[in-house]
MDAnalysis code that builds the backbone (N, CA, C; Angstrom):
import MDAnalysis as mda
import numpy as np

u = mda.Universe.empty(543, n_residues=181, atom_resindex=np.repeat(np.arange(181), 3), trajectory=True)
u.add_TopologyAttr("name", ["N", "CA", "C"] * 181)
u.add_TopologyAttr("resid", np.arange(1, 182))
u.add_TopologyAttr("resname", ["VAL", "VAL", "ARG", "ALA", "ILE", "CYS", "ILE", "VAL", "LEU", "VAL", "VAL", "ALA", "GLY", "HIS", "TYR", "PHE", "PRO", "GLU", "GLY", "SER", "PRO", "VAL", "TRP", "TYR", "THR", "SER", "LEU", "ARG", "GLY", "TRP", "ILE", "TYR", "SER", "PHE", "HIS", "MET", "PRO", "LEU", "PHE", "MET", "PHE", "VAL", "SER", "GLY", "LEU", "PHE", "HIS", "LYS", "ASN", "THR", "ASN", "ILE", "ILE", "ARG", "LYS", "VAL", "ALA", "ALA", "TYR", "ILE", "GLY", "ILE", "TYR", "LEU", "LEU", "PHE", "LYS", "GLY", "ALA", "ILE", "TYR", "GLY", "VAL", "LYS", "CYS", "LEU", "PHE", "GLY", "ALA", "ASN", "VAL", "ALA", "PHE", "ASP", "LEU", "LEU", "ARG", "GLU", "SER", "GLY", "ALA", "PRO", "TRP", "PHE", "ILE", "PHE", "SER", "LEU", "ALA", "VAL", "TYR", "ILE", "PRO", "LEU", "ALA", "TYR", "LEU", "VAL", "ARG", "LYS", "LEU", "ASN", "LYS", "LYS", "ALA", "VAL", "LEU", "ALA", "VAL", "SER", "VAL", "ALA", "LEU", "ALA", "LEU", "ALA", "ALA", "GLY", "TYR", "PHE", "GLY", "LYS", "ILE", "GLY", "TYR", "PHE", "LEU", "CYS", "SER", "SER", "ARG", "VAL", "ILE", "CYS", "PHE", "TRP", "PRO", "PHE", "TYR", "TYR", "LEU", "GLY", "ILE", "ILE", "ILE", "ASN", "ARG", "GLU", "LYS", "ILE", "GLU", "THR", "VAL", "VAL", "LYS", "ASN", "LYS", "LYS", "VAL", "LYS", "LEU", "VAL", "SER", "GLY", "ALA", "VAL", "LEU", "ILE", "LEU", "TRP", "LEU"])
u.atoms.positions = np.array([
    [13.055, -27.880, -17.270],
    [14.357, -27.515, -17.524],
    [14.356, -26.326, -16.399],
    [13.402, -25.483, -16.920],
    [13.116, -24.228, -16.261],
    [12.739, -24.291, -14.569],
    [11.872, -25.265, -14.377],
    [11.644, -25.407, -13.451],
    [12.581, -25.687, -12.089],
    [13.558, -26.828, -12.872],
    [14.760, -27.154, -12.067],
    [15.682, -26.062, -12.000],
    [15.854, -24.811, -12.768],
    [16.725, -23.822, -12.679],
    [15.845, -22.901, -11.529],
    [14.708, -22.958, -11.642],
    [13.773, -22.245, -10.345],
    [14.301, -22.796, -9.246],
    [14.388, -23.990, -9.130],
    [14.404, -24.696, -7.606],
    [15.976, -24.345, -7.317],
    [17.047, -24.383, -8.130],
    [18.098, -24.278, -7.994],
    [18.359, -23.030, -7.653],
    [17.622, -21.966, -8.177],
    [17.915, -20.321, -7.619],
    [16.899, -20.318, -6.135],
    [15.757, -21.156, -5.888],
    [15.280, -20.734, -4.669],
    [16.262, -21.130, -3.846],
    [17.033, -22.227, -3.903],
    [17.655, -22.977, -3.065],
    [19.038, -21.847, -2.575],
    [19.630, -21.197, -3.653],
    [20.753, -20.266, -3.772],
    [20.302, -19.036, -2.903],
    [19.125, -18.785, -3.412],
    [18.540, -17.384, -2.676],
    [18.306, -17.561, -1.379],
    [17.994, -18.827, -0.811],
    [18.044, -18.849, 0.933],
    [19.155, -19.509, 1.325],
    [20.270, -19.668, 0.790],
    [21.382, -20.376, 1.209],
    [22.274, -19.399, 2.326],
    [22.533, -18.052, 1.836],
    [23.560, -17.213, 2.515],
    [22.468, -16.282, 3.474],
    [22.409, -16.136, 4.792],
    [21.982, -15.192, 5.657],
    [22.036, -13.916, 5.240],
    [21.214, -13.242, 6.259],
    [21.452, -11.681, 5.740],
    [22.718, -11.271, 6.599],
    [23.228, -9.950, 6.129],
    [24.701, -10.002, 6.422],
    [26.122, -10.193, 5.747],
    [25.222, -11.108, 4.679],
    [26.443, -12.140, 3.607],
    [27.216, -10.492, 3.093],
    [27.987, -11.492, 2.132],
    [28.978, -10.275, 1.180],
    [28.031, -9.503, 0.459],
    [28.590, -8.342, -0.073],
    [27.890, -7.474, -1.090],
    [27.201, -8.217, -2.190],
    [28.631, -9.172, -2.492],
    [28.226, -9.830, -4.060],
    [26.955, -10.464, -3.902],
    [27.113, -11.285, -2.732],
    [25.692, -12.250, -2.491],
    [24.700, -11.550, -2.523],
    [24.468, -10.322, -1.844],
    [23.293, -9.684, -1.337],
    [22.647, -9.076, -2.677],
    [23.496, -8.669, -3.716],
    [23.392, -8.350, -5.194],
    [22.426, -9.460, -5.765],
    [23.352, -10.610, -5.660],
    [22.800, -11.845, -6.505],
    [21.621, -12.275, -5.854],
    [21.516, -12.058, -4.551],
    [20.059, -12.327, -3.936],
    [19.017, -12.190, -4.230],
    [19.243, -10.237, -4.688],
    [18.249, -9.402, -4.992],
    [17.618, -10.116, -6.549],
    [19.138, -10.217, -7.296],
    [18.525, -10.591, -8.718],
    [17.795, -11.716, -8.691],
    [18.006, -12.606, -8.001],
    [17.694, -13.573, -8.008],
    [15.941, -13.547, -7.636],
    [15.638, -12.835, -6.403],
    [14.242, -12.724, -5.852],
    [13.721, -11.992, -6.797],
    [14.392, -11.114, -7.912],
    [13.143, -10.420, -8.839],
    [12.552, -10.888, -9.649],
    [12.616, -12.214, -10.009],
    [11.932, -13.167, -11.227],
    [11.697, -14.476, -10.749],
    [12.597, -15.125, -9.641],
    [12.552, -16.806, -9.609],
    [11.092, -17.147, -9.167],
    [10.219, -16.422, -8.232],
    [8.902, -17.246, -8.113],
    [7.805, -16.750, -9.131],
    [8.050, -15.646, -9.664],
    [7.113, -15.036, -10.744],
    [7.495, -16.302, -11.895],
    [8.620, -16.305, -12.223],
    [8.744, -17.257, -13.370],
    [8.257, -18.662, -12.966],
    [8.632, -19.153, -11.896],
    [8.263, -20.335, -11.270],
    [6.469, -20.618, -11.337],
    [5.768, -19.612, -10.847],
    [4.583, -19.648, -10.998],
    [3.969, -19.271, -12.677],
    [4.345, -18.690, -13.591],
    [4.218, -18.565, -14.620],
    [4.554, -20.105, -15.410],
    [5.495, -20.587, -15.030],
    [5.788, -22.297, -16.013],
    [4.790, -22.764, -14.944],
    [4.386, -23.118, -13.776],
    [3.309, -24.051, -13.382],
    [1.747, -23.668, -14.063],
    [1.625, -22.306, -14.408],
    [0.630, -22.179, -15.338],
    [0.237, -22.395, -16.780],
    [1.576, -22.893, -17.268],
    [2.022, -23.211, -18.599],
    [1.285, -24.743, -18.218],
    [1.587, -25.194, -17.599],
    [1.390, -27.093, -17.702],
    [-0.185, -27.067, -17.054],
    [-0.998, -26.184, -16.815],
    [-2.053, -26.144, -15.896],
    [-3.268, -26.857, -16.983],
    [-3.906, -27.609, -16.242],
    [-4.986, -28.665, -17.114],
    [-6.177, -28.590, -16.244],
    [-7.201, -28.553, -16.726],
    [-8.636, -28.139, -16.126],
    [-8.899, -29.614, -16.149],
    [-8.334, -30.663, -15.454],
    [-8.766, -32.123, -15.309],
    [-8.460, -32.417, -13.856],
    [-9.268, -33.364, -13.446],
    [-8.977, -33.988, -12.228],
    [-8.680, -32.909, -11.234],
    [-9.858, -32.099, -11.072],
    [-9.673, -30.733, -10.324],
    [-9.236, -31.421, -8.953],
    [-10.473, -31.865, -8.369],
    [-10.616, -32.337, -6.978],
    [-9.389, -33.170, -6.665],
    [-9.002, -34.105, -7.598],
    [-8.022, -34.775, -7.059],
    [-6.636, -34.123, -6.752],
    [-6.693, -33.186, -7.726],
    [-5.285, -32.152, -7.565],
    [-5.084, -31.470, -6.368],
    [-6.208, -30.647, -6.052],
    [-6.163, -30.077, -5.241],
    [-6.291, -30.942, -3.704],
    [-6.632, -31.809, -3.717],
    [-6.602, -32.947, -2.076],
    [-4.912, -33.183, -2.143],
    [-4.375, -33.595, -3.567],
    [-3.039, -33.722, -3.392],
    [-2.356, -32.523, -2.989],
    [-2.540, -31.633, -3.470],
    [-1.900, -30.268, -2.918],
    [-1.683, -29.952, -2.138],
    [-3.180, -30.140, -1.053],
    [-3.543, -29.802, 0.417],
    [-2.845, -30.974, 1.263],
    [-2.701, -31.962, 0.874],
    [-2.183, -33.307, 1.434],
    [-0.477, -32.788, 1.281],
    [-0.004, -32.329, 0.364],
    [1.433, -32.313, 0.175],
    [1.785, -30.840, 1.086],
    [0.554, -29.874, 1.289],
    [1.036, -29.073, 2.229],
    [1.074, -29.037, 3.539],
    [0.078, -30.258, 4.036],
    [-0.021, -30.258, 5.524],
    [1.169, -31.081, 5.974],
    [1.551, -32.143, 4.901],
    [2.788, -32.864, 5.262],
    [4.067, -32.177, 5.418],
    [4.211, -31.122, 4.513],
    [5.147, -30.193, 4.571],
    [5.114, -29.581, 5.865],
    [4.135, -28.914, 5.943],
    [4.022, -27.963, 7.030],
    [4.328, -28.720, 8.504],
    [3.776, -29.874, 8.532],
    [4.132, -30.684, 9.861],
    [5.414, -31.039, 9.831],
    [5.979, -31.257, 8.860],
    [7.679, -31.625, 8.697],
    [8.428, -30.386, 9.097],
    [8.258, -29.362, 8.913],
    [8.801, -28.076, 9.208],
    [8.260, -27.781, 11.088],
    [7.468, -28.175, 11.163],
    [6.995, -28.044, 12.538],
    [7.794, -28.681, 13.331],
    [7.781, -29.978, 12.989],
    [8.304, -31.112, 13.973],
    [10.012, -30.675, 13.859],
    [10.825, -30.878, 12.818],
    [12.191, -30.234, 12.893],
    [12.406, -28.976, 13.635],
    [11.648, -27.981, 13.691],
    [11.784, -26.737, 14.451],
    [11.439, -27.299, 16.037],
    [10.476, -28.199, 16.260],
    [10.385, -28.423, 17.909],
    [11.528, -29.260, 18.274],
    [12.047, -30.184, 17.176],
    [13.102, -31.489, 17.589],
    [14.328, -30.438, 17.991],
    [14.520, -29.421, 16.981],
    [15.739, -28.599, 17.487],
    [15.311, -27.579, 18.681],
    [14.501, -27.575, 19.386],
    [14.203, -26.700, 20.552],
    [13.245, -25.188, 20.071],
    [12.964, -25.241, 19.214],
    [12.324, -23.975, 18.768],
    [11.022, -23.911, 19.368],
    [10.654, -22.802, 19.988],
    [9.355, -22.708, 20.769],
    [8.144, -22.053, 19.925],
    [7.818, -23.304, 18.852],
    [6.590, -22.381, 17.741],
    [5.414, -23.019, 18.114],
    [3.894, -22.400, 17.436],
    [3.059, -22.865, 17.535],
    [2.592, -23.169, 16.237],
    [1.793, -24.356, 16.246],
    [1.452, -25.168, 14.841],
    [0.116, -23.986, 14.283],
    [0.174, -23.629, 13.649],
    [-1.216, -22.616, 13.013],
    [-1.452, -23.392, 11.615],
    [-2.360, -23.804, 11.545],
    [-2.754, -24.454, 10.116],
    [-3.168, -23.407, 9.024],
    [-3.611, -22.464, 9.694],
    [-4.499, -21.389, 8.556],
    [-3.154, -20.383, 8.255],
    [-2.691, -20.284, 8.869],
    [-1.248, -19.304, 8.453],
    [0.009, -19.750, 8.130],
    [0.490, -19.064, 6.970],
    [1.710, -19.489, 6.261],
    [2.592, -18.514, 6.053],
    [3.768, -18.518, 6.479],
    [4.629, -17.280, 5.849],
    [5.945, -18.113, 5.231],
    [6.163, -19.243, 5.536],
    [7.367, -19.932, 4.808],
    [7.071, -20.865, 3.859],
    [7.870, -21.567, 3.637],
    [7.934, -22.639, 2.181],
    [6.445, -22.984, 1.477],
    [5.838, -24.016, 2.836],
    [4.499, -24.425, 2.519],
    [3.569, -23.548, 1.573],
    [4.214, -22.116, 1.274],
    [2.798, -21.080, 0.791],
    [2.648, -21.657, -0.796],
    [3.603, -22.131, -1.176],
    [3.765, -22.455, -2.880],
    [2.823, -23.406, -3.085],
    [2.896, -24.602, -2.312],
    [2.001, -25.926, -2.539],
    [0.519, -25.243, -2.465],
    [0.044, -24.614, -1.101],
    [-1.004, -24.051, -0.956],
    [-1.706, -23.262, -1.973],
    [-0.844, -22.354, -2.673],
    [-1.148, -21.534, -3.618],
    [-1.750, -22.176, -4.869],
    [-1.159, -23.278, -5.029],
    [-1.488, -24.380, -6.194],
    [-2.857, -24.740, -6.023],
    [-2.920, -25.336, -5.075],
    [-4.112, -25.869, -4.439],
    [-5.367, -24.749, -4.674],
    [-5.077, -23.483, -4.468],
    [-5.956, -22.224, -4.745],
    [-6.060, -22.192, -6.268],
    [-5.139, -22.221, -6.948],
    [-5.012, -21.718, -8.075],
    [-6.066, -22.848, -9.251],
    [-5.734, -24.168, -8.872],
    [-6.419, -24.826, -9.806],
    [-7.934, -24.771, -9.897],
    [-8.632, -24.970, -8.736],
    [-10.082, -24.333, -9.067],
    [-10.459, -23.336, -9.488],
    [-9.601, -22.013, -8.880],
    [-9.605, -20.544, -9.330],
    [-9.997, -20.569, -10.924],
    [-8.666, -21.378, -11.707],
    [-8.482, -21.630, -13.003],
    [-9.629, -21.707, -13.929],
    [-10.194, -22.939, -13.287],
    [-11.310, -23.426, -13.594],
    [-12.743, -22.309, -13.500],
    [-12.823, -22.058, -12.590],
    [-14.111, -20.891, -12.061],
    [-14.009, -19.722, -13.120],
    [-12.651, -19.630, -13.531],
    [-12.796, -18.259, -14.532],
    [-12.392, -18.586, -16.272],
    [-12.494, -20.019, -16.402],
    [-12.124, -20.447, -17.343],
    [-13.147, -19.797, -18.670],
    [-14.387, -19.286, -18.178],
    [-14.965, -19.026, -19.730],
    [-15.356, -17.231, -19.597],
    [-14.606, -16.847, -18.541],
    [-14.513, -15.239, -18.591],
    [-13.568, -14.676, -19.374],
    [-13.412, -13.203, -19.646],
    [-12.831, -12.614, -20.808],
    [-11.559, -12.812, -20.200],
    [-10.250, -13.461, -20.584],
    [-9.114, -13.631, -20.277],
    [-8.134, -12.220, -20.113],
    [-8.598, -11.282, -20.918],
    [-7.725, -9.877, -20.504],
    [-8.466, -9.209, -19.382],
    [-9.872, -9.679, -19.110],
    [-10.102, -8.770, -18.428],
    [-9.869, -9.379, -16.572],
    [-9.898, -10.830, -16.776],
    [-9.604, -11.564, -15.437],
    [-7.803, -11.111, -15.347],
    [-7.056, -11.149, -16.359],
    [-5.666, -10.921, -16.075],
    [-5.410, -9.264, -15.637],
    [-6.411, -8.350, -16.107],
    [-6.314, -6.793, -15.746],
    [-6.743, -6.782, -14.051],
    [-7.951, -7.300, -14.086],
    [-8.207, -7.519, -12.432],
    [-7.089, -8.474, -11.278],
    [-6.545, -9.004, -12.081],
    [-5.669, -9.933, -11.225],
    [-4.337, -9.363, -10.860],
    [-3.997, -8.506, -11.879],
    [-3.043, -7.325, -11.646],
    [-3.248, -6.596, -10.643],
    [-4.308, -5.888, -11.147],
    [-4.754, -4.617, -10.133],
    [-4.624, -5.300, -8.800],
    [-5.418, -6.572, -8.464],
    [-5.479, -6.748, -6.438],
    [-3.848, -7.033, -6.475],
    [-3.258, -7.648, -7.435],
    [-2.035, -8.000, -6.774],
    [-1.006, -6.820, -6.495],
    [-1.317, -5.792, -7.256],
    [-0.573, -4.494, -6.888],
    [-1.477, -3.827, -5.316],
    [-2.476, -3.624, -5.607],
    [-3.111, -3.330, -4.577],
    [-2.677, -4.033, -3.169],
    [-2.857, -5.307, -3.321],
    [-2.384, -6.185, -2.023],
    [-1.351, -5.694, -1.193],
    [-0.025, -5.026, -2.025],
    [1.207, -4.625, -0.874],
    [0.605, -3.424, -0.377],
    [-0.585, -2.713, -0.646],
    [-0.831, -1.607, 0.226],
    [-1.587, -1.901, 1.468],
    [-2.233, -3.392, 1.456],
    [-3.031, -3.565, 2.553],
    [-2.257, -4.943, 3.769],
    [-1.645, -4.193, 4.515],
    [-0.645, -5.295, 5.391],
    [-1.778, -6.426, 6.284],
    [-3.020, -6.051, 5.927],
    [-3.780, -7.006, 7.057],
    [-4.165, -8.230, 6.196],
    [-3.613, -7.977, 4.834],
    [-4.019, -9.524, 3.958],
    [-3.027, -10.642, 4.395],
    [-2.110, -10.550, 4.668],
    [-1.122, -11.300, 5.300],
    [-0.808, -12.256, 5.243],
    [-0.632, -13.327, 5.869],
    [-0.192, -14.878, 5.769],
    [-1.634, -15.832, 5.956],
    [-2.703, -15.105, 6.520],
    [-3.910, -15.890, 6.617],
    [-4.312, -16.898, 5.418],
    [-4.292, -18.153, 5.254],
    [-4.307, -19.049, 3.938],
    [-3.129, -18.508, 2.929],
    [-2.494, -18.007, 3.247],
    [-1.622, -17.544, 2.335],
    [-1.841, -16.497, 1.128],
    [-2.762, -15.546, 2.076],
    [-3.567, -14.414, 0.908],
    [-2.870, -13.690, 0.152],
    [-1.783, -13.365, 0.671],
    [-0.748, -12.190, 0.317],
    [-0.262, -12.578, -0.998],
    [0.536, -13.763, -0.810],
    [1.361, -14.448, -1.717],
    [-0.146, -14.944, -2.966],
    [-0.820, -15.477, -2.672],
    [-1.918, -16.137, -3.481],
    [-2.504, -15.197, -4.486],
    [-2.592, -13.930, -3.926],
    [-3.008, -12.697, -4.304],
    [-1.810, -12.264, -5.343],
    [-1.017, -12.009, -5.210],
    [0.376, -11.336, -5.717],
    [0.698, -12.387, -6.765],
    [0.675, -13.744, -6.725],
    [1.314, -14.370, -7.623],
    [0.514, -15.219, -8.534],
    [-1.198, -15.041, -8.243],
    [-2.153, -15.762, -9.340],
    [-1.743, -14.828, -10.759],
    [-1.864, -13.708, -11.074],
    [-1.560, -13.291, -12.291],
    [-0.504, -13.722, -13.101],
    [0.740, -14.100, -12.610],
    [1.971, -15.023, -13.445],
    [1.459, -16.152, -13.336],
    [0.610, -16.874, -12.705],
    [0.317, -18.466, -12.976],
    [-0.803, -17.947, -14.085],
    [-1.770, -17.143, -13.773],
    [-2.834, -17.120, -14.972],
    [-2.103, -16.626, -16.473],
    [-1.351, -16.154, -16.357],
    [-0.721, -15.565, -17.783],
    [0.185, -17.264, -18.357],
    [0.510, -17.834, -17.390],
    [0.778, -19.050, -17.962],
    [-0.208, -20.007, -18.516],
    [-1.378, -19.779, -17.923],
    [-2.666, -20.656, -18.832],
    [-2.849, -20.156, -19.930],
    [-3.096, -18.794, -20.123],
    [-3.650, -18.095, -21.291],
    [-2.814, -17.694, -22.482],
    [-1.317, -18.000, -22.038],
    [-0.564, -17.707, -23.445],
    [-0.329, -18.734, -24.061],
    [-0.109, -18.720, -25.507],
    [0.002, -19.654, -26.258],
    [1.332, -20.354, -26.153],
    [1.496, -21.719, -25.765],
    [2.958, -21.917, -25.513],
    [3.590, -22.489, -27.071],
    [2.701, -22.694, -27.801],
    [3.644, -22.745, -29.268],
    [4.229, -21.567, -29.377],
    [3.477, -20.587, -29.674],
    [4.338, -18.898, -29.434],
    [5.290, -18.965, -28.996],
    [5.262, -19.681, -27.606],
    [6.453, -19.049, -26.768],
    [7.939, -20.152, -27.107],
    [7.400, -21.307, -27.946],
    [8.287, -21.930, -28.022],
    [8.975, -21.536, -29.474],
    [8.217, -21.083, -30.291],
    [8.880, -20.565, -31.326],
    [9.642, -19.166, -31.158],
    [9.319, -18.249, -30.553],
    [9.943, -17.337, -30.353],
    [11.402, -17.966, -29.521],
    [11.256, -18.757, -28.641],
    [12.348, -19.361, -27.693],
    [13.297, -19.723, -29.053],
    [13.016, -20.269, -29.955],
    [14.035, -21.104, -30.691],
    [14.545, -20.098, -31.655],
    [14.090, -18.782, -31.509],
    [14.738, -18.122, -32.869],
    [16.041, -17.618, -32.386],
    [17.255, -17.538, -33.012],
    [18.602, -17.102, -32.739],
    [18.736, -15.791, -32.389],
    [17.954, -14.713, -32.910],
    [18.067, -13.718, -32.639],
    [17.571, -13.461, -31.318],
    [16.601, -13.955, -30.848],
    [16.146, -13.834, -29.516],
    [17.130, -14.240, -28.451],
    [17.599, -15.462, -28.826],
    [18.666, -16.173, -27.859],
    [19.676, -15.085, -27.612],
    [20.017, -14.303, -28.804],
    [21.264, -13.383, -28.486],
    [21.111, -12.376, -27.831],
    [20.049, -11.959, -27.902],
    [19.432, -10.452, -27.475],
    [19.104, -10.849, -25.855],
    [18.400, -11.939, -25.810],
    [18.245, -12.333, -24.321],
    [19.759, -12.784, -23.700],
    [20.483, -12.979, -24.398],
    [22.133, -13.465, -23.548],
    [22.576, -12.341, -23.158],
    [22.477, -11.308, -24.283],
    [22.941, -9.994, -23.887],
    [22.351, -9.370, -22.843],
    [21.344, -9.390, -22.872],
    [20.231, -8.638, -21.585],
    [20.571, -9.083, -20.162],
    [21.001, -10.785, -20.261],
    [21.365, -11.495, -19.078],
    [22.554, -11.017, -18.709],
    [23.342, -10.483, -19.602],
    [24.845, -10.647, -19.277],
    [25.077, -8.744, -18.616],
    [24.268, -8.208, -19.149],
    [24.387, -6.611, -18.856],
    [23.812, -6.594, -17.322],
    [22.575, -7.529, -17.278],
    [21.689, -7.604, -15.975],
    [22.458, -7.875, -15.011],
    [23.431, -9.303, -15.352],
    [24.465, -9.372, -13.988],
    [25.813, -8.387, -13.964],
])
């Protein structure tokens, strides 16, 4: 359900172009403040260290198809674009990031979880200051969103379910959401 909501928010966030009404610009800023971190967190919640090679190959395949389809559509509509397999600033970055996170999660599985999270947060924060990281292999986004994915892996799902089912938490969350909106 949360993934479906995130997908709707991604579409809503990209629906109106720049220069849209003020109310939409505010709504778009609100959506962008959490939708991709939440998407990555939920993806991490469902991570399993099984069939790693098969999963990575599938994600790379989907990435290439997605990238090729976007390139084809742009060419079809007369855009003058070059196909660059190793750079991505558009939508396929999410799929490529998952292809990186799966083996990365496997590699760090025996390390201290708090230390991995702390280092990944520090790297994500630092990445914003280094413009050279950029779009090569989706590096900037891979680095920046990894802590959310990893947090999804290490957090106890049962505790989340218990907290989410608590009526007080629902009331407070609803009130915060209403105030935020």
